[in-house]
C-alpha positions, -999 to +999 in steps of 0.1 A: +613-781+532+640-760+552+644-778+583+668-763+612+672-770+641+653-773+673+640-755+691+632-725+671+612-690+679+592-692+648+574-654+636+545-662+615+541-627+591+509-618+575+519-594+545+490-571+531+484-545+562+515-559+584+546-552+566+535-530+535+508-507+527+485-524+491+458-516+493+460-487+469+470-512+438+450-542+455+417-516+456+426-505+415+426-539+404+395-547+423+379-516+408+391-530+377+373-562+372+342-551+388+345-528+356+355-554+331+322-574+342+294-546+345+292-551+377+286-517+405+316-511+418+315-515+461+312-488+476+351-476+495+344-488+529+338-519+511+367-521+491+391-516+521+374-551+532+388-568+502+423-566+518+430-601+541+405-622+528+420-647+495+402-625+471+369-658+459+359-651+491+356-612+490+344-616+454+315-637+464+309-615+494+303-584+474+277-605+449+299-617+415+272-646+406+290-682+409+297-687+368+314-648+371+337-657+397+367-679+381+364-648+356+359-620+378+392-638+397+410-637+367+406-599+357+415-589+386+446-615+390+454-598+353+457-567+370+479-575+397+501-594+386+509-585+346+496-556+334+515-531+346+487-496+339+493-483+376+518-456+385+546-469+401+543-448+440+587-452+447+598-447+413+574-416+398+565-421+363+565-455+352+540-478+352+536-512+376+514-538+382+488-536+410+512-560+433+538-529+427+517-504+436+525-505+476+553-498+497+570-511+523+558-492+558+586-470+572+606-490+602+592-533+590+629-537+577+648-527+605+626-542+625+631-576+609+669-572+606+669-568+644+641-605+647+662-617+633+693-607+647+677-621+677+676-652+666+640-655+655+629-678+623+603-654+601+579-663+576+561-644+556+520-665+550+499-645+534+464-659+517+481-641+493+484-668+463+520-677+469+533-671+428+523-631+438+537-630+477+571-641+461+577-619+434+568-586+454+586-603+490+620-602+462+610-567+450+606-547+481+637-566+488+617-584+521+626-625+510+663-613+524+653-599+559+625-631+563+638-671+564+611-681+542+578-663+522+543-693+521+514-682+502+479-697+490+476-717+463+465-709+428+438-729+424+428-721+456+430-754+476+448-737+501+422-701+499+424-698+539+452-687+567+450-712+588+462-740+555+482-712+549+500-721+588+497-756+582+515-755+548+540-733+562+542-759+596+549-788+574+571-770+548+590-759+576+598-783+592+577-777+624+580-796+656+561-794+688+576-820+706+609-803+700+601-773+715+595-756+683+565-722+690+555-695+671+536-666+674+516-655+643+519-613+639+488-595+614+463-572+610+431-584+597+403-614+619+416-634+597+452-638+610+434-643+638+408-666+632+436-684+609+460-689+634+438-700+666+429-722+640+462-743+646+464-735+684+477-706+679+483-662+695+482-637+669+493-602+673+475-581+663+486-550+643+468-517+649+484-500+619+467-521+592+432-527+579+412-541+602+377-518+609+374-509+646+375-533+677+378-562+646+416-578+662+396-575+696+368-586+692+383-616+671+409-619+698+439-609+692+459-614+721+477-582+722+473-553+696+498-528+689+501-493+672+531-486+658+556-504+639+583-499+660+570-518+687+571-552+671+596-559+679+593-560+721+562-570+711+574-601+701+602-603+727+581-600+755+554-623+739+586-653+734+595-642+769+560-643+790+556-676+770+587-692+784+581-688+818 
């Protein structure tokens, strides 16, 4: 458990669509899973909806039968974590598994460095299984720019964003009574609804994978369109919260 002095200003950061542009790897692995099961591959719009929610929920939404769900997730995760069959966008000529068929959004490292310098406790909080999220953060050096990385469980017992947030709070010793306060930062409705379920506001990231109007409809307290706005938006939020 990571417990530091209170009060703390905590920024919970989604991973896919917030810190990294991960759609190439996720979509490629989803396609592999549907093809392996002999199922029709969803159209492009639906494939993009796989980014954000738990993978099993997206498989269910796309009519994978209950008796094939576990197999579909297993195939997806195998390509995503283990099978180096995709071209590495960061090192041409290399082959990587789906999780590394991925890039960090330009400007994100600098924004995270600035937020940490300002004294914020930064925690990646993702519905991606933690055993996948941590190696991704390590590969791209994000683990050195945040204080902790929290994700879903492999067995689906911790699946949705609110469950991951509560797990993160438990592990960091989040304590409202001692003045701790937190803000969720994410790009999908799942981030907004997960934050609301935990009594938090969500700062929406317009550069991610939300559909038009999605973040507003679900109640993001504010939406920013550029990575360069992140630090200032976080500062504005906590300054307003203190006044």
